[in-house]
C-alpha positions as a Markdown table, in Angstrom:
| # | Residue | x | y | z |
|---|---|---|---|---|
| 1 | Unk | -0.1 | 0.0 | -0.1 |
| 2 | Unk | 1.5 | 3.1 | -1.0 |
| 3 | Unk | 1.3 | 6.6 | 0.9 |
| 4 | Unk | 1.3 | 10.0 | -0.1 |
| 5 | Unk | 1.9 | 13.1 | 2.9 |
| 6 | Unk | 0.6 | 16.3 | 1.5 |
| 7 | Unk | 2.4 | 19.2 | 2.0 |
| 8 | Unk | 1.3 | 22.5 | 2.0 |
| 9 | Unk | 2.6 | 25.8 | 3.1 |
| 10 | Unk | 2.7 | 26.1 | 6.9 |
| 11 | Unk | 2.2 | 22.3 | 7.3 |
| 12 | Unk | 3.3 | 20.9 | 10.0 |
| 13 | Unk | 4.3 | 17.2 | 11.5 |
| 14 | Unk | 4.4 | 15.6 | 7.9 |
| 15 | Unk | 7.8 | 14.8 | 8.6 |
| 16 | Unk | 6.4 | 12.9 | 11.3 |
| 17 | Unk | 4.0 | 11.1 | 9.6 |
| 18 | Unk | 6.5 | 10.2 | 6.9 |
| 19 | Unk | 8.7 | 8.8 | 9.8 |
| 20 | Unk | 5.1 | 6.8 | 11.0 |
| 21 | Unk | 4.3 | 5.2 | 7.8 |
| 22 | Unk | 7.9 | 4.4 | 6.4 |
| 23 | Unk | 9.7 | 3.0 | 9.6 |
| 24 | Unk | 6.8 | 1.7 | 11.6 |
| 25 | Unk | 4.0 | 0.7 | 9.1 |
| 26 | Unk | 6.8 | -0.3 | 6.6 |
| 27 | Unk | 5.0 | 0.9 | 3.7 |
| 28 | Unk | 6.0 | 3.4 | 0.5 |
| 29 | Unk | 5.6 | 6.9 | 0.9 |
| 30 | Unk | 6.0 | 10.2 | -1.0 |
| 31 | Unk | 5.7 | 13.5 | 0.2 |
| 32 | Unk | 2.8 | 15.4 | -2.2 |
| 33 | Unk | 2.6 | 19.4 | -3.1 |
| 34 | Unk | -0.5 | 20.8 | -2.4 |
| 35 | Unk | -0.6 | 21.5 | -6.1 |
| 36 | Unk | 0.2 | 18.2 | -7.4 |
| 37 | Unk | -2.7 | 16.8 | -9.2 |
| 38 | Unk | -2.1 | 13.2 | -10.1 |
| 39 | Unk | -2.9 | 10.6 | -7.3 |
| 40 | Unk | -2.9 | 7.5 | -9.1 |
| 41 | Unk | 0.0 | 6.0 | -8.0 |
| 42 | Unk | -1.5 | 6.4 | -4.3 |
| 43 | Unk | -3.7 | 3.9 | -2.2 |
| 44 | Unk | -3.9 | 6.5 | 0.8 |
| 45 | Unk | -3.2 | 10.2 | 1.6 |
| 46 | Unk | -2.6 | 12.4 | 4.7 |
| 47 | Unk | -3.2 | 15.6 | 5.5 |
| 48 | Unk | -1.1 | 16.8 | 8.8 |
| 49 | Unk | -1.7 | 19.5 | 10.9 |
| 50 | Unk | -0.4 | 23.5 | 10.0 |
| 51 | Unk | 0.0 | 25.9 | 12.6 |
| 52 | Unk | -0.9 | 28.5 | 9.8 |
| 53 | Unk | -4.6 | 27.3 | 10.2 |
| 54 | Unk | -4.9 | 28.6 | 13.6 |
| 55 | Unk | -5.5 | 33.0 | 12.7 |
| 56 | Unk | -8.9 | 33.2 | 11.1 |
| 57 | Unk | -7.8 | 35.1 | 7.9 |
| 58 | Unk | -5.4 | 32.3 | 7.2 |
| 59 | Unk | -8.0 | 29.7 | 8.3 |
| 60 | Unk | -10.1 | 31.4 | 4.9 |
| 61 | Unk | -6.9 | 31.1 | 3.1 |
| 62 | Unk | -6.2 | 27.5 | 4.0 |
| 63 | Unk | -9.9 | 26.3 | 2.5 |
| 64 | Unk | -8.8 | 26.1 | -1.1 |
| 65 | Unk | -5.6 | 24.0 | 0.1 |
| 66 | Unk | -7.5 | 21.6 | 1.8 |
| 67 | Unk | -10.3 | 21.3 | -0.8 |
| 68 | Unk | -10.4 | 23.1 | -3.6 |
| 69 | Unk | -6.9 | 23.5 | -4.9 |
| 70 | Unk | -4.8 | 21.3 | -6.6 |
| 71 | Unk | -4.4 | 17.6 | -4.6 |
| 72 | Unk | -7.3 | 18.5 | -2.5 |
| 73 | Unk | -9.6 | 18.9 | -5.2 |
| 74 | Unk | -8.3 | 15.6 | -6.6 |
| 75 | Unk | -8.9 | 14.2 | -3.1 |
| 76 | Unk | -12.7 | 15.4 | -3.1 |
| 77 | Unk | -13.2 | 14.0 | -6.6 |
| 78 | Unk | -11.8 | 10.3 | -6.5 |
| 79 | Unk | -12.2 | 10.1 | -2.7 |
| 80 | Unk | -9.1 | 8.3 | -2.1 |
| 81 | Unk | -8.6 | 6.5 | 1.4 |
| 82 | Unk | -7.4 | 9.8 | 3.6 |
| 83 | Unk | -6.4 | 10.7 | 6.9 |
| 84 | Unk | -6.8 | 14.6 | 8.5 |
| 85 | Unk | -4.7 | 15.2 | 11.6 |
| 86 | Unk | -5.4 | 18.0 | 13.8 |
| 87 | Unk | -6.7 | 21.2 | 12.3 |
| 88 | Unk | -8.0 | 19.6 | 9.2 |
| 89 | Unk | -10.7 | 18.5 | 11.0 |
| 90 | Unk | -12.5 | 21.5 | 11.1 |
| 91 | Unk | -12.3 | 21.9 | 7.3 |
| 92 | Unk | -13.0 | 18.2 | 6.4 |
| 93 | Unk | -15.8 | 18.3 | 9.2 |
| 94 | Unk | -18.1 | 20.7 | 6.9 |
| 95 | Unk | -17.3 | 18.8 | 3.8 |
| 96 | Unk | -17.2 | 14.9 | 4.7 |
| 97 | Unk | -18.4 | 14.6 | 8.3 |
| 98 | Unk | -21.0 | 15.4 | 10.5 |
| 99 | Unk | -20.6 | 17.4 | 13.6 |
| 100 | Unk | -17.8 | 20.2 | 13.9 |
| 101 | Unk | -14.8 | 21.2 | 15.8 |
| 102 | Unk | -15.0 | 23.7 | 18.4 |
| 103 | Unk | -12.0 | 26.1 | 18.3 |
| 104 | Unk | -12.4 | 27.4 | 21.4 |
| 105 | Unk | -10.3 | 26.8 | 23.9 |
| 106 | Unk | -11.2 | 24.0 | 26.7 |
| 107 | Unk | -8.0 | 23.7 | 28.6 |
| 108 | Unk | -4.5 | 24.1 | 29.3 |
| 109 | Unk | -1.8 | 23.0 | 26.5 |
| 110 | Unk | -1.0 | 19.5 | 26.9 |
| 111 | Unk | 2.0 | 17.6 | 25.9 |
| 112 | Unk | 1.5 | 14.0 | 27.3 |
| 113 | Unk | 1.0 | 10.4 | 26.4 |
| 114 | Unk | -2.7 | 9.6 | 26.5 |
| 115 | Unk | -4.7 | 6.3 | 25.9 |
| 116 | Unk | -7.0 | 5.8 | 23.2 |
| 117 | Unk | -9.5 | 3.0 | 22.7 |
| 118 | Unk | -10.2 | 1.3 | 19.7 |
| 119 | Unk | -13.9 | 1.5 | 18.8 |
| 120 | Unk | -13.9 | -0.3 | 15.1 |
| 121 | Unk | -11.7 | -2.4 | 13.2 |
| 122 | Unk | -13.6 | -1.7 | 10.4 |
| 123 | Unk | -11.7 | 0.9 | 8.4 |
| 124 | Unk | -8.6 | 0.7 | 6.5 |
| 125 | Unk | -6.6 | 2.4 | 9.5 |
| 126 | Unk | -7.6 | -0.1 | 12.1 |
| 127 | Unk | -8.3 | -3.3 | 10.2 |
| 128 | Unk | -5.4 | -5.0 | 11.7 |
| 129 | Unk | -6.5 | -3.4 | 15.5 |
| 130 | Unk | -8.6 | -5.1 | 18.0 |
| 131 | Unk | -12.0 | -3.3 | 18.8 |
| 132 | Unk | -11.6 | -2.5 | 22.7 |
| 133 | Unk | -7.9 | -2.4 | 22.5 |
| 134 | Unk | -6.0 | 0.6 | 24.4 |
| 135 | Unk | -3.3 | 2.6 | 22.6 |
| 136 | Unk | -0.8 | 4.5 | 24.2 |
| 137 | Unk | -0.3 | 7.8 | 22.3 |
| 138 | Unk | 1.5 | 11.3 | 22.2 |
| 139 | Unk | -0.5 | 14.5 | 22.2 |
| 140 | Unk | 0.7 | 18.2 | 21.5 |
| 141 | Unk | -2.9 | 19.9 | 22.6 |
| 142 | Unk | -4.2 | 23.5 | 23.2 |
| 143 | Unk | -7.7 | 24.0 | 22.2 |
| 144 | Unk | -10.8 | 22.7 | 19.9 |
| 145 | Unk | -12.5 | 19.6 | 20.5 |
| 146 | Unk | -15.2 | 17.4 | 18.4 |
| 147 | Unk | -19.1 | 18.6 | 19.1 |
| 148 | Unk | -22.4 | 17.2 | 17.3 |
| 149 | Unk | -26.0 | 17.3 | 18.4 |
| 150 | Unk | -27.8 | 14.4 | 19.7 |
| 151 | Unk | -28.9 | 13.2 | 16.4 |
| 152 | Unk | -25.7 | 13.4 | 15.1 |
| 153 | Unk | -23.8 | 11.1 | 17.9 |
| 154 | Unk | -26.8 | 8.5 | 17.7 |
| 155 | Unk | -25.9 | 8.3 | 13.9 |
| 156 | Unk | -22.1 | 8.3 | 14.6 |
| 157 | Unk | -23.0 | 5.0 | 16.9 |
| 158 | Unk | -25.7 | 3.3 | 14.8 |
| 159 | Unk | -22.8 | 3.5 | 11.8 |
| 160 | Unk | -20.3 | 2.4 | 13.5 |
| 161 | Unk | -18.0 | 5.7 | 12.6 |
| 162 | Unk | -16.4 | 6.3 | 15.9 |
| 163 | Unk | -13.1 | 5.0 | 15.4 |
| 164 | Unk | -11.1 | 5.9 | 18.6 |
| 165 | Unk | -12.7 | 7.4 | 22.1 |
| 166 | Unk | -10.5 | 8.5 | 25.1 |
| 167 | Unk | -10.3 | 6.5 | 27.9 |
| 168 | Unk | -7.8 | 5.9 | 30.8 |
| 169 | Unk | -5.0 | 2.9 | 30.9 |
| 170 | Unk | -7.4 | 0.0 | 31.3 |
| 171 | Unk | -10.0 | 1.1 | 28.6 |
| 172 | Unk | -12.4 | 2.7 | 30.8 |
| 173 | Unk | -14.2 | 6.0 | 29.1 |
| 174 | Unk | -14.0 | 8.8 | 31.8 |
| 175 | Unk | -14.3 | 12.3 | 32.0 |
| 176 | Unk | -11.0 | 12.4 | 33.5 |
| 177 | Unk | -9.4 | 10.5 | 30.4 |
| 178 | Unk | -10.6 | 13.3 | 28.1 |
| 179 | Unk | -8.1 | 16.0 | 27.2 |
| 180 | Unk | -10.2 | 18.3 | 25.5 |
| 181 | Unk | -13.7 | 17.9 | 26.5 |
| 182 | Unk | -14.9 | 16.5 | 23.2 |
| 183 | Unk | -18.4 | 14.9 | 23.0 |
| 184 | Unk | -18.6 | 11.4 | 24.0 |
| 185 | Unk | -14.8 | 11.0 | 24.5 |
| 186 | Unk | -14.3 | 10.9 | 20.6 |
| 187 | Unk | -10.9 | 11.1 | 19.6 |
| 188 | Unk | -11.6 | 10.0 | 16.0 |
| 189 | Unk | -14.5 | 9.3 | 13.2 |
| 190 | Unk | -14.9 | 8.2 | 9.8 |
| 191 | Unk | -17.1 | 8.9 | 7.0 |
| 192 | Unk | -20.0 | 6.4 | 6.0 |
| 193 | Unk | -17.5 | 4.2 | 4.0 |
| 194 | Unk | -14.8 | 4.2 | 6.3 |
| 195 | Unk | -12.5 | 5.4 | 3.7 |
| 196 | Unk | -11.9 | 8.9 | 5.0 |
| 197 | Unk | -10.8 | 9.4 | 8.7 |
| 198 | Unk | -9.9 | 12.0 | 11.1 |
| 199 | Unk | -8.6 | 13.0 | 14.4 |
| 200 | Unk | -10.9 | 14.9 | 16.5 |
| 201 | Unk | -8.4 | 16.2 | 18.8 |
| 202 | Unk | -6.4 | 19.7 | 18.0 |
| 203 | Unk | -2.6 | 18.3 | 17.3 |
| 204 | Unk | -2.9 | 14.8 | 18.5 |
| 205 | Unk | -0.4 | 12.6 | 16.6 |
| 206 | Unk | -2.2 | 9.3 | 15.7 |
């Protein structure tokens, strides 16, 4: 399986994603400049985070980069398997996903290891994981969380689209284990056909 890491002005931790795919996952991976449009040789693409997205004017400029410019437009057209991390969530959530990413500060900056529980193995990113298993991951988190109304949450549960939940080391989903106040401790969701996955925690490195 060949991966592509999207690189755009101000993107951050794209080299981290490259390292994980190449060294930890052991799959071929390339960097893809955001103006490139040919994705024919890639099975999956990953958008990493970007500090330039934090300020409102920059967020407006970022929308074309993520969804309508170059590779972003191609991703939306062909619906390649795609993962979006961090601030990319708030843009893709409006186009593909239910709910939204709340940019309001919820907690002090967190730079630590936390735990997430795998909620489903029925996605391209978790099909070798066991549902209910616990993963210890690092986060660098300052603001934002996933929010949705009751109807959306019920739909996510029915469709098995909640991929990860924040939990403690034993797998219990508790408010104390939630670093950002995300609804229902949600740490990751996928779209209806499980080909596109998003991290609900701002700047979490999954």
